BALOBA-1460 file (C-alpha; in Angstrom, 3 decimals):
// residues 138
<rec num="1" residu="m" x="124.163" y="102.387" z="98.401"/>
<rec num="2" residu="k" x="121.046" y="100.085" z="98.732"/>
<rec num="3" residu="y" x="118.089" y="100.420" z="96.564"/>
<rec num="4" residu="v" x="114.634" y="98.651" z="96.474"/>
<rec num="5" residu="y" x="112.522" y="98.457" z="93.435"/>
<rec num="6" residu="p" x="109.442" y="96.538" z="92.500"/>
<rec num="7" residu="a" x="110.076" y="94.027" z="89.728"/>
<rec num="8" residu="i" x="107.519" y="92.302" z="87.532"/>
<rec num="9" residu="f" x="107.877" y="88.655" z="87.259"/>
<rec num="10" residu="t" x="106.306" y="86.830" z="84.202"/>
<rec num="11" residu="p" x="106.201" y="83.042" z="84.398"/>
<rec num="12" residu="l" x="107.007" y="81.470" z="80.991"/>
<rec num="13" residu="p" x="105.680" y="78.051" z="79.789"/>
<rec num="14" residu="s" x="109.196" y="76.675" z="80.150"/>
<rec num="15" residu="g" x="109.163" y="77.212" z="83.807"/>
<rec num="16" residu="e" x="111.634" y="80.210" z="83.562"/>
<rec num="17" residu="y" x="110.811" y="83.747" z="84.425"/>
<rec num="18" residu="d" x="111.030" y="87.074" z="82.627"/>
<rec num="19" residu="v" x="111.796" y="89.895" z="84.928"/>
<rec num="20" residu="r" x="111.361" y="93.629" z="84.332"/>
<rec num="21" residu="i" x="112.149" y="96.588" z="86.618"/>
<rec num="22" residu="p" x="109.889" y="99.226" z="85.171"/>
<rec num="23" residu="d" x="111.384" y="102.179" z="86.903"/>
<rec num="24" residu="l" x="114.762" y="101.380" z="85.442"/>
<rec num="25" residu="p" x="114.436" y="101.742" z="81.542"/>
<rec num="26" residu="g" x="115.876" y="98.560" z="79.772"/>
<rec num="27" residu="c" x="116.421" y="96.801" z="82.979"/>
<rec num="28" residu="i" x="115.195" y="93.385" z="81.873"/>
<rec num="29" residu="t" x="116.520" y="89.856" z="82.666"/>
<rec num="30" residu="c" x="115.321" y="86.389" z="83.143"/>
<rec num="31" residu="g" x="115.886" y="83.246" z="85.382"/>
<rec num="32" residu="k" x="115.612" y="79.588" z="85.102"/>
<rec num="33" residu="d" x="113.469" y="79.341" z="88.380"/>
<rec num="34" residu="i" x="112.138" y="81.919" z="90.838"/>
<rec num="35" residu="a" x="115.304" y="81.911" z="92.952"/>
<rec num="36" residu="n" x="117.530" y="82.432" z="89.963"/>
<rec num="37" residu="a" x="115.111" y="85.103" z="88.589"/>
<rec num="38" residu="i" x="115.378" y="87.108" z="91.924"/>
<rec num="39" residu="e" x="119.158" y="86.757" z="91.858"/>
<rec num="40" residu="m" x="119.314" y="87.901" z="88.248"/>
<rec num="41" residu="a" x="117.069" y="90.827" z="88.904"/>
<rec num="42" residu="e" x="119.379" y="91.918" z="91.814"/>
<rec num="43" residu="d" x="122.434" y="91.700" z="89.470"/>
<rec num="44" residu="a" x="120.668" y="93.445" z="86.615"/>
<rec num="45" residu="m" x="119.589" y="96.212" z="88.963"/>
<rec num="46" residu="a" x="122.852" y="96.634" z="90.545"/>
<rec num="47" residu="m" x="124.601" y="96.939" z="87.059"/>
<rec num="48" residu="w" x="122.033" y="99.448" z="85.877"/>
<rec num="49" residu="l" x="122.317" y="101.444" z="89.017"/>
<rec num="50" residu="c" x="126.068" y="101.407" z="89.105"/>
<rec num="51" residu="d" x="126.201" y="102.656" z="85.620"/>
<rec num="52" residu="a" x="123.818" y="105.575" z="86.597"/>
<rec num="53" residu="e" x="125.818" y="106.366" z="89.654"/>
<rec num="54" residu="n" x="129.112" y="106.283" z="87.483"/>
<rec num="55" residu="n" x="127.682" y="108.726" z="85.065"/>
<rec num="56" residu="q" x="126.112" y="110.833" z="87.890"/>
<rec num="57" residu="e" x="122.629" y="110.305" z="86.328"/>
<rec num="58" residu="n" x="119.502" y="110.875" z="88.315"/>
<rec num="59" residu="i" x="118.348" y="107.578" z="90.063"/>
<rec num="60" residu="p" x="114.551" y="107.236" z="89.557"/>
<rec num="61" residu="a" x="112.309" y="106.806" z="92.566"/>
<rec num="62" residu="p" x="110.728" y="103.293" z="92.939"/>
<rec num="63" residu="s" x="107.091" y="103.085" z="91.966"/>
<rec num="64" residu="e" x="104.678" y="102.683" z="94.868"/>
<rec num="65" residu="k" x="102.117" y="100.850" z="92.966"/>
<rec num="66" residu="l" x="102.118" y="98.809" z="89.867"/>
<rec num="67" residu="n" x="99.381" y="96.780" z="88.236"/>
<rec num="68" residu="v" x="99.896" y="93.290" z="86.559"/>
<rec num="69" residu="n" x="97.839" y="90.627" z="85.083"/>
<rec num="70" residu="h" x="97.709" y="87.052" z="86.326"/>
<rec num="71" residu="p" x="99.961" y="85.142" z="86.209"/>
<rec num="72" residu="q" x="102.394" y="87.964" z="86.539"/>
<rec num="73" residu="f" x="103.284" y="88.996" z="90.097"/>
<rec num="74" residu="i" x="105.322" y="91.860" z="91.746"/>
<rec num="75" residu="n" x="108.124" y="91.218" z="94.108"/>
<rec num="76" residu="l" x="110.458" y="93.838" z="95.729"/>
<rec num="77" residu="v" x="114.110" y="93.350" z="94.771"/>
<rec num="78" residu="v" x="117.297" y="94.830" z="96.636"/>
<rec num="79" residu="a" x="120.292" y="95.998" z="94.925"/>
<rec num="80" residu="d" x="123.536" y="97.038" z="96.857"/>
<rec num="81" residu="t" x="125.662" y="98.902" z="94.456"/>
<rec num="82" residu="t" x="128.548" y="98.997" z="97.017"/>
<rec num="83" residu="e" x="128.606" y="95.294" z="97.312"/>
<rec num="84" residu="y" x="128.208" y="94.826" z="93.508"/>
<rec num="85" residu="r" x="131.244" y="96.958" z="92.905"/>
<rec num="86" residu="r" x="133.242" y="95.056" z="95.477"/>
<rec num="87" residu="e" x="132.340" y="91.581" z="93.963"/>
<rec num="88" residu="n" x="133.052" y="92.731" z="90.364"/>
<rec num="89" residu="d" x="135.972" y="94.933" z="90.771"/>
<rec num="90" residu="n" x="138.941" y="93.106" z="89.029"/>
<rec num="91" residu="r" x="141.437" y="95.750" z="89.402"/>
<rec num="92" residu="a" x="144.777" y="94.705" z="90.639"/>
<rec num="93" residu="v" x="145.652" y="95.691" z="94.150"/>
<rec num="94" residu="k" x="149.475" y="95.963" z="95.124"/>
<rec num="95" residu="k" x="150.219" y="93.942" z="98.229"/>
<rec num="96" residu="t" x="153.622" y="93.929" z="99.991"/>
<rec num="97" residu="l" x="154.485" y="90.788" z="101.732"/>
<rec num="98" residu="t" x="157.546" y="89.031" z="103.072"/>
<rec num="99" residu="i" x="158.853" y="85.366" z="102.371"/>
<rec num="100" residu="p" x="162.239" y="83.963" z="103.498"/>
<rec num="101" residu="s" x="165.069" y="84.660" z="101.107"/>
<rec num="102" residu="w" x="165.871" y="81.031" z="100.332"/>
<rec num="103" residu="l" x="162.147" y="80.530" z="99.319"/>
<rec num="104" residu="n" x="162.308" y="83.638" z="97.070"/>
<rec num="105" residu="a" x="165.524" y="82.487" z="95.396"/>
<rec num="106" residu="k" x="164.122" y="78.978" z="94.648"/>
<rec num="107" residu="a" x="160.884" y="80.398" z="93.246"/>
<rec num="108" residu="e" x="162.624" y="82.835" z="91.087"/>
<rec num="109" residu="k" x="165.071" y="80.220" z="89.832"/>
<rec num="110" residu="v" x="162.031" y="77.983" z="88.472"/>
<rec num="111" residu="g" x="160.190" y="81.129" z="87.233"/>
<rec num="112" residu="i" x="157.138" y="81.226" z="89.494"/>
<rec num="113" residu="n" x="154.668" y="83.930" z="89.050"/>
<rec num="114" residu="f" x="154.216" y="85.274" z="92.455"/>
<rec num="115" residu="s" x="150.955" y="87.222" z="91.787"/>
<rec num="116" residu="q" x="149.367" y="84.119" z="90.198"/>
<rec num="117" residu="t" x="150.557" y="81.777" z="92.880"/>
<rec num="118" residu="l" x="149.130" y="84.023" z="95.574"/>
<rec num="119" residu="q" x="145.875" y="84.389" z="93.769"/>
<rec num="120" residu="d" x="145.648" y="80.734" z="93.335"/>
<rec num="121" residu="a" x="146.511" y="80.018" z="97.046"/>
<rec num="122" residu="l" x="143.830" y="82.626" z="98.251"/>
<rec num="123" residu="k" x="141.169" y="81.062" z="96.004"/>
<rec num="124" residu="e" x="141.816" y="77.738" z="97.175"/>
<rec num="125" residu="r" x="141.963" y="78.856" z="100.786"/>
<rec num="126" residu="l" x="138.694" y="80.638" z="100.550"/>
<rec num="127" residu="g" x="137.135" y="77.663" z="98.818"/>
<rec num="128" residu="h" x="135.569" y="79.798" z="96.020"/>
<rec num="129" residu="k" x="135.840" y="78.057" z="92.705"/>
<rec num="130" residu="d" x="133.808" y="80.898" z="91.007"/>
<rec num="131" residu="l" x="136.697" y="83.288" z="92.013"/>
<rec num="132" residu="e" x="138.621" y="81.770" z="89.187"/>
<rec num="133" residu="a" x="136.685" y="83.641" z="86.537"/>
<rec num="134" residu="r" x="136.384" y="86.902" z="88.543"/>
<rec num="135" residu="i" x="140.107" y="87.289" z="89.347"/>
<rec num="136" residu="k" x="142.128" y="87.960" z="86.261"/>
<rec num="137" residu="q" x="145.929" y="87.857" z="85.790"/>
<rec num="138" residu="p" x="147.357" y="91.384" z="86.218"/>
């Protein structure tokens, strides 16, 4: 599901931003700059909303009008819970594959962990260094 909520951004003297989504109680985050603050707000909202969906709680309607004081400003933020779940789901998925018998024998002889080897190869092929932290050994 995709959701859009207004977020209140408060610039801090350090150059960072405090971000609050008033319609989602306790949904507060921050970012080192505006781009990072928006990204963090998307992540915090998606996490909050996934939890509400999982617990079959009512999802609050977004406010149509908020008031802020300068230098605060309001920006709409989008959260996609379907995409968030896909990116953060570390459950193991069983895959059936085939390799030549001779390769299987050699790999077993030296004790290669097939799951870890496949994960490492996929991460390298996809060029995602950040996948290292997301994909856990089963």
